[in-house]
N, C-alpha and C positions, 0 to 999 in steps of 0.2 A: 651162573651168568656173572660176568665181570664188567663188560663194557660193550658199546656199539661204536663202530666207526662213524664219523660225522655224516657220511652219505648213506648210512644204514645198510651197507652191503656186507659188512664184516662184523661178525659176532665174536667176542672174546669170552672164553670160558676158563674157569679154574679146574684143575685136575687134582684129585687126591685118591690114592690107592686105599683100599680098605684092609690090605693085608701087609703092607710095608710102608716105610717112610719114603714115599715117592710122590712128589707133587709138581705142579707146573701150570702153564698157561697154554691153551689151545686157541686157534683162530679158525672160525668157519667162514669161508667165502661163499656167500649165497649164490652168486652168479655162476661160479665154477663148480659149486656143490662139492667143495673140497675142505677137508679138515687138516690143518697143519699144526704141528707141535712147535711152539715157540720156545718153551723152556720146560725141562723135565729133569728133576734131580731130587735130592733129599731136603731142599730148602722149602720154606713156606712163602707163597706169593699172595699178596692181597692189595686191596685199595688201588687197583689199576685205573688210571685216568689217561685219556688220549687228548691231544690237541685237536682243534677243529678240523685240521687237514689230515690228521692221523699220522703225521710224520714224527711226532714225539710222544713218548709214553713216560708216565711217572707212576711208580708203584713202591710198595714196601716189600722188603725181602728179609726173612729171618732165617738164620742158619741154626736150626735145631734149638737147643735150650739157650738161646740168646735173644735179646729184644730185637725187633725189626728195625731196619734202617731204611731211609728213603733213597731210591735210585731213579735215574733218568736214562733213557736210551731212545733209539728210534722205534718206529711203529712195529718193527719185527722183533723187538726186544733184543736187538744186537747192540753192541757197544755200550752196554750198561755200565754206569759209573755211579758210585755212591756220592750223594750230595749232602746227606745229613746222617751223622752217626748219632743215633738216639740217646745212647747212654755211654759216652766215652769213659766215664769213671769206672765202668764195669770191665773195661779191657784188661785191667790189672788184676781182676778177681779170678780166682780159679774155681770153676764149677766142676762138679763131678759129671761123669758121663751119663747119658740116658740110654735105655735099651728098650726094645719092644719085645715083650715076653709073650709067648704063645702057651695057652693051657686049655684044658677042657673044664667046663663048668659042671655042676652036679647033674645036669641033664645030658651031658655028653656033647654039648655044643662047643666048637672051637671059639675061644675068646682071646682077647689081647689085653695086655696091661702095659702101661708105660711105667718104667722103673727109673727113678732118679736116685743115683748113687751119691754118697758123700764124696767130697773132693779127694779125700785120702783113702778111698775104698781099697781094700785088700781082698783079692779073690780068696775064697776059702774061709774067711772070717764071717761068722754069723752076726748080723746087726739088728738092733731094735728097729722095728718097722712101723710106719704110720701109713694108713690107707686113706686115700681121698676118693670117695665113691662118686662116680659119674655114670652117665648112660653109655649106650653101646656105640662108642666111637673112641678114637684115640688121637692124641696130638702131643708131640714133644716140645711144644712151644714154651717160651720163657714164662715162668710163673714165679713171682717174687716170694710168695708164701711157701711154695714147695721147696724152692731153693734155700730159703732161710732154714727150714726144718732139716733139709739134707746137709746144710752147712754146719749143723749142730751134731752131726754124726749119725743121723738116722737114714735108713733107706726109705724112700717115699714111693708109694705105689698107687697108680690110678688104674684099678681093674675095670674092665667092661662089665656091664650088668644088663641082662635082658629083663627090662621092666615089664611086668604084667599088670595091667590095670586092676586096681583093687588089692594087689598083693606086693607092694614095694618092699616090705621087710623080708619076705620070702625070697624075692629076687636078689636082694643084697646078700642075704645069707648064702645063697647058691653061688653067686659070682665071687664074692670077697673070700669066702672060705676056701673055694677051689684055688684062687690065686695065692692065698696064704700057704696052702699045702704045697703048691708047686715051688714057691720060694723057699720053704723049709727043706723040701726034697733036694733043691739045688744048693743048699748050704748058704744061702744069701741071708735068710731071715732067722733070727733067734726065736725058736718056738716058745 
């Protein structure tokens, strides 16, 4: 849930795929019982706010591994224009690409890992790798710490982990080890 229209007839919802970087904003019209897609692409949408009459929308949009900027547009999210660039000093900085990696954990469950590459990444070269463990979701949003580490020549990986109550260490071992083995197999990570 992201917002209501002033008259309570329209619900705005965020959308995020669990298998690829596809995100957006949907609007449900309660009277028409219709769901419309207002935005859907690889960017991240958040902090949606509507004017009282619903004619104007303000929200933040982030393009992958970059900080979110503030945008304004109409209630249908058309004619969006950036009104605040959050970190203009970063425009001149070169960040490495991010990638969504698919792998199987030790239990055979398909998992995903976000891989942050160094800015000067060369395919076929094995890099030292740092793992940032988190739960079973993924996002390629801007993370200053991960970018700092990647900027020092490391591949940084956020593997998904199926946490089991009472056995967090075992869950980390299954998920992180499987992700590491996949990266070694692909020639990305130095074993």
